[in-house]
C-alpha positions in Angstrom: 0.0 0.1 0.0 1.1 3.6 -0.5 3.4 4.4 2.2 1.2 5.2 5.7 1.9 8.6 8.0 4.3 8.1 10.6 3.1 7.4 14.0 1.3 10.7 15.4 1.9 12.3 11.8 -1.3 14.0 10.8 0.2 15.9 7.7 2.9 15.3 5.1 4.0 17.2 1.9 7.1 16.4 -0.3 8.3 17.5 -3.6 9.4 14.6 -5.7 11.2 14.0 -9.0 10.8 10.5 -10.3 12.0 8.7 -13.7 9.8 9.3 -17.0 9.1 5.4 -16.7 8.1 5.0 -13.0 5.1 3.0 -12.5 3.7 1.6 -9.2 4.4 -2.2 -9.1 1.0 -3.1 -8.1 -2.5 -2.1 -7.0 -2.5 -0.1 -3.8 -4.8 1.9 -1.4 -4.4 4.1 1.3 -5.7 3.2 4.6 -4.9 6.2 6.7 -4.9 9.3 4.8 -6.2 11.4 1.9 -3.8 12.4 -0.8 -3.4 14.6 -3.5 -0.5 15.1 -6.1 0.0 18.1 -8.4 2.0 17.5 -11.6 4.8 19.8 -12.4 6.2 17.8 -15.5 5.9 14.4 -16.8 2.2 12.9 -16.7 0.2 10.0 -15.4 -2.6 7.5 -16.2 -4.4 6.0 -13.2 -6.5 3.0 -13.5 -8.9 2.0 -10.4 -11.9 -0.7 -10.5 -14.1 2.0 -11.3 -12.6 4.6 -13.7 -9.5 5.3 -15.8 -8.3 9.1 -16.0 -5.4 11.1 -17.2 -3.4 13.4 -14.9 -1.3 16.0 -16.8 0.7 19.3 -16.2 -1.0 21.7 -14.1 -3.4 19.4 -12.7 -4.0 18.1 -9.3 -4.9 14.4 -8.6 -7.2 13.4 -5.8 -7.0 10.3 -3.9 -9.3 9.5 -1.2 -8.4 6.4 1.3 -9.3 2.7 0.2 -9.5 3.5 -3.2 -7.1 0.9 -4.8 -5.4 2.1 -7.9 -2.5 1.9 -9.9 -0.7 4.6 -11.8 1.8 4.6 -14.6 3.6 7.3 -17.0 1.3 8.4 -20.2 4.2 9.0 -22.5 7.5 7.4 -21.0 8.8 7.8 -24.6 9.2 11.2 -24.1 11.5 10.7 -21.5 10.4 13.6 -19.3 11.1 13.0 -15.4 8.0 12.8 -13.3 8.0 16.1 -11.0 5.2 16.8 -8.5 4.4 18.0 -5.3 2.6 15.1 -2.8 0.3 15.8 0.0 -1.1 13.4 2.6 -3.1 14.3 5.6 -5.2 12.3 8.1 -9.2 12.6 8.6 -8.5 13.9 12.0 -6.4 16.5 10.5 -9.0 17.6 8.1 -12.0 17.1 10.6 -12.5 21.0 11.7 -12.6 21.9 7.9 -15.4 19.3 7.5 -17.0 20.6 10.7 -17.0 24.2 9.2 -18.1 23.7 5.7 -19.9 20.1 5.9 -19.2 16.7 4.8 -21.0 17.0 1.5 -18.6 19.8 0.4 -15.5 18.1 1.3 -17.0 14.9 -0.6 -17.7 17.2 -3.5 -14.1 18.3 -3.7 -12.9 14.7 -3.9 -15.7 13.7 -6.1 -13.4 14.7 -9.0 -10.5 12.3 -9.6 -8.5 15.1 -11.4 -8.9 18.7 -10.6 -8.3 21.1 -13.9 -7.7 24.7 -13.8 -7.2 27.6 -16.2 -3.5 28.2 -16.4 -3.1 31.4 -14.2 -5.1 29.4 -11.5 -3.1 26.3 -11.8 0.0 28.5 -10.9 -1.8 29.9 -8.1 -2.3 26.1 -6.8 1.2 25.4 -7.3 2.4 28.8 -5.6 0.5 27.8 -2.7 1.7 24.3 -2.4 5.0 25.6 -2.3 4.7 27.8 0.5 2.8 25.0 2.5 6.3 23.2 1.6 8.1 25.8 2.8 6.5 26.0 6.3 6.2 22.3 6.6 10.4 22.2 6.3 10.6 25.1 8.7 11.2 25.1 12.4 8.5 27.3 13.2 7.2 26.1 16.4 3.4 26.6 15.6 3.8 25.2 12.2 1.1 22.2 12.6 -1.5 25.0 13.1 -0.6 27.0 10.3 -0.4 24.0 7.8 -4.1 23.2 9.0 -4.9 26.6 8.2 -3.3 26.6 4.8 -4.6 23.2 3.7 -8.1 24.4 4.4 -7.4 27.5 2.5 -5.9 25.2 -0.3 -9.2 23.1 -0.1 -11.5 26.0 -0.8 -9.2 27.5 -3.5 -9.7 23.9 -5.2 -13.4 24.4 -5.0 -13.3 27.8 -6.2 -10.9 27.6 -9.2 -11.5 24.4 -10.4 -13.1 23.9 -14.0 -16.2 22.3 -14.1 -16.3 18.4 -15.3 -14.4 15.4 -14.6 -13.0 13.2 -17.8 -12.3 10.2 -15.7 -13.7 7.3 -17.9 -16.2 5.2 -16.0 -16.2 1.6 -16.5 -19.1 -0.4 -17.9 -18.7 -2.3 -14.2 -16.3 -2.7 -11.6 -13.0 -4.3 -13.0 -11.6 -7.5 -11.8 -7.9 -7.5 -10.6 -7.3 -9.9 -13.8 -8.7 -7.3 -16.0 -7.0 -4.3 -14.1 -3.6 -6.1 -14.8 -4.5 -6.6 -18.5 -5.0 -2.8 -19.0 -1.8 -2.1 -17.1 -0.2 -4.3 -19.6 -1.8 -2.7 -22.3 -0.8 0.7 -21.5 2.8 -0.4 -20.6 3.3 -2.0 -24.0 1.0 0.0 -26.3 3.8 0.9 -28.8 4.4 -3.2 -29.2 1.0 -4.0 -30.3 0.3 -6.8 -27.7 -2.2 -9.4 -29.2 -5.5 -10.5 -27.5 -3.4 -13.9 -26.7 -0.8 -12.4 -25.2 -2.7 -9.9 -22.9 -5.1 -12.9 -22.1 -1.9 -14.8 -20.9 -0.8 -11.9 -18.7 -4.4 -12.2 -17.2 -4.3 -15.9 -16.6 -7.1 -16.5 -18.9 -7.7 -18.5 -22.1 -8.2 -15.8 -25.1 -11.8 -16.9 -25.8 -12.7 -16.2 -22.0 -10.6 -13.2 -21.3 -12.3 -11.6 -24.7 -15.8 -12.1 -23.2 -14.7 -10.9 -19.7 -13.1 -7.9 -21.2 -16.0 -6.9 -23.2 -18.5 -7.5 -20.5 -16.6 -5.0 -18.0 -15.4 -2.4 -20.2 -18.2 -2.5 -22.8 -15.7 -2.5 -25.5 -13.9 -5.4 -27.6 -10.4 -5.7 -26.8 -9.4 -4.2 -30.2 -11.5 -1.4 -29.7 -10.5 -0.3 -26.3 -6.7 -1.0 -27.4 -7.3 1.4 -30.3 -8.5 4.1 -27.7 -5.5 3.7 -25.6 -3.2 4.4 -28.7 -5.1 7.3 -29.9 -5.0 8.7 -26.3 -1.0 8.8 -26.4 -1.4 10.0 -30.3 -3.4 13.1 -28.7 -0.8 13.4 -25.9 2.3 13.6 -28.2 0.5 15.9 -30.6 0.0 18.5 -27.8 3.1 18.0 -25.9 5.9 17.2 -28.3 6.7 19.0 -32.0 7.0 15.3 -33.4 5.8 15.2 -36.9 2.6 12.8 -37.5 5.1 10.3 -38.9 7.2 10.1 -36.1 4.2 9.8 -33.6 2.8 7.0 -35.7 6.2 5.1 -35.1 6.3 5.9 -31.3 2.7 4.5 -30.8 3.1 1.5 -32.9 1.3 2.3 -36.1 2.9 0.7 -38.9 1.1 3.2 -41.6 0.6 6.8 -40.9 -2.8 6.5 -42.9 -4.3 4.0 -40.4 -3.1 6.3 -37.7 -4.8 9.3 -39.3 -8.0 7.1 -40.1 -8.6 6.1 -36.8 -7.8 9.7 -35.3 -10.4 11.2 -37.7 -13.2 8.4 -36.8 -12.6 9.4 -33.1 -11.9 13.1 -32.8 -13.8 13.9 -36.1 -10.6 15.8 -37.4 -7.2 15.2 -38.7 -4.2 14.9 -36.4 -2.8 18.3 -37.6 -6.3 19.9 -37.3 -6.3 18.5 -33.7 -3.3 19.9 -33.0 -3.6 23.2 -34.4 -6.9 23.7 -32.8 -5.9 22.7 -29.5 
């Protein structure tokens, strides 16, 4: 499970820089704290039994206790280190905030898996996090009270500044661990175009049974869902790099640029170049 808070510790914040290809080794869930993570550089893909979602620069991921999840890089081929600010706090630490604003308000803040902001507001959130980190690392005698106040201010600013909508993709039904493992494998190896048979072996099922189970839980066939995975990576590379469409096709496992363009237009209604220009 994610590292718990130390005994008698109610709050924790850290500035982390991890390798571009860092991935959680297994499904994990915190049992003693709420978490949030701001992305400074790099990107992440997170899968849970009920949702999958993407977490990019300037966004704030929210992780309540007892939510099993696994994260991995969205575009490790870009070679950009994953840098971010990690925050953990106990239910006891946030209890006065909940008593003040109400449980429903706090639950609403954590109902979004990823909080998105306008660029200028995202900078305000990062600046606030850096101030919290500064106090946390200081020797100020009353820093616990100040950290609690600053966390409450942060939560209210998240509520005030966040953009409406959460683009987390809901699964058709709750995913079982073998299917979660299969999706993790697909995300890690999408550029190699793993076959249904290969991924079924990772999940521990026969290809026929795996195919039925996959469709039942995700509402899409293996090939259709795999195409969505590949095109999500294409979208990200179009927006985060200056690579040509040919280079992106090679990086994402397409043998022909025409195949990429055809599938991309079918999903988005525009060509890759039109998408890059519009965004």
